[in-house]
C-alpha positions in Angstrom: 12.4 -48.8 55.9 8.8 -48.9 54.7 5.9 -47.9 56.8 2.7 -49.7 56.4 -0.4 -47.6 56.6 -3.5 -49.2 57.9 -6.7 -48.2 56.0 -10.3 -49.0 56.7 -11.8 -51.3 54.2 -14.1 -48.6 52.8 -11.1 -46.2 52.2 -9.2 -49.1 50.5 -12.1 -49.6 48.1 -12.2 -45.9 47.2 -8.5 -45.8 46.9 -8.4 -48.8 44.5 -11.2 -47.2 42.4 -9.3 -43.9 42.0 -5.9 -45.6 41.4 -7.3 -47.5 38.5 -9.1 -44.4 37.2 -5.8 -42.4 37.5 -3.7 -45.0 35.7 -6.2 -45.1 32.8 -6.6 -41.3 32.4 -3.0 -40.3 33.3 -1.3 -43.0 31.3 -3.4 -42.5 28.2 -3.1 -38.7 28.2 0.6 -38.7 28.9 1.1 -41.4 26.2 -0.9 -39.1 23.8 1.6 -36.3 24.5 4.4 -38.7 23.6 2.6 -39.8 20.4 2.2 -36.1 19.4 5.9 -35.4 20.0 6.9 -38.3 17.7 4.4 -37.3 15.0 1.7 -39.9 15.5 -2.1 -39.1 15.7 -2.6 -38.3 19.4 -6.3 -39.1 19.7 -6.0 -42.4 18.0 -3.0 -43.3 20.1 -4.7 -42.2 23.3 -7.5 -44.7 22.6 -5.0 -47.4 21.9 -3.1 -46.7 25.0 -6.3 -46.8 27.1 -7.2 -50.2 25.6 -3.7 -51.5 26.4 -3.7 -50.1 29.9 -6.9 -51.7 31.1 -5.3 -54.8 32.7 -2.4 -52.7 34.2 -4.9 -50.3 35.8 -6.4 -53.3 37.6 -3.0 -54.7 38.6 -1.9 -51.3 40.0 -5.2 -50.8 41.9 -5.1 -54.1 43.7 -1.5 -53.7 44.7 0.6 -54.8 41.8 1.1 -58.3 43.0 -0.9 -61.5 43.4 -1.5 -60.9 47.1 -5.2 -60.3 46.4 -5.6 -63.6 44.5 -3.5 -65.4 47.1 -5.7 -64.0 49.9 -8.8 -65.0 47.9 -7.5 -68.6 47.5 -6.5 -68.8 51.2 -9.9 -67.5 52.3 -11.8 -69.8 49.8 -10.1 -73.0 51.0 -10.1 -71.8 54.6 -13.8 -71.2 54.6 -13.5 -67.5 55.6 -16.3 -65.9 53.5 -15.8 -62.4 54.9 -12.4 -62.2 53.3 -13.7 -63.6 50.0 -16.4 -60.9 49.8 -13.8 -58.2 50.6 -11.5 -59.4 47.8 -14.3 -59.6 45.3 -15.4 -56.0 46.3 -11.8 -54.8 45.9 -11.5 -56.3 42.4 -15.0 -55.0 41.5 -14.1 -51.4 42.6 -10.8 -51.5 40.7 -12.7 -52.7 37.6 -15.2 -49.9 38.0 -12.4 -47.3 38.2 -10.8 -48.8 35.1 -14.0 -48.8 33.2 -14.8 -45.2 34.2 -11.4 -44.1 33.1 -11.8 -45.9 29.8 -15.2 -44.3 29.3 -13.8 -40.8 30.0 -11.0 -41.4 27.5 -13.6 -42.5 24.9 -15.5 -39.3 25.6 -12.4 -37.2 25.3 -11.3 -38.8 22.0 -14.8 -39.0 20.6 -14.1 -42.7 19.9 -17.8 -43.6 20.3 -18.9 -41.4 17.3 
């Protein structure tokens, strides 16, 4: 039996930001450890993993399903602008977390040099 936790909208935004950030940093660094263990260049692979994880960080942050997009569509055609703004903010915060994680990975790997 699953329990649903009710969150305030602000805490949902912060949570989605940090979920996307964690997926980017955690997935890339753990993937780099795996690359090291099989003899591939870890820093190069960490950067490649980060590039490949970008969309998955967004998917994980907004719930892993299309509920956000379904809610957006329902609100758009139903005329409920409050829900549209909430969904856009949720996607925006998840994108910010993903981009922050990608930037941190680029700093760690010195990819920008």
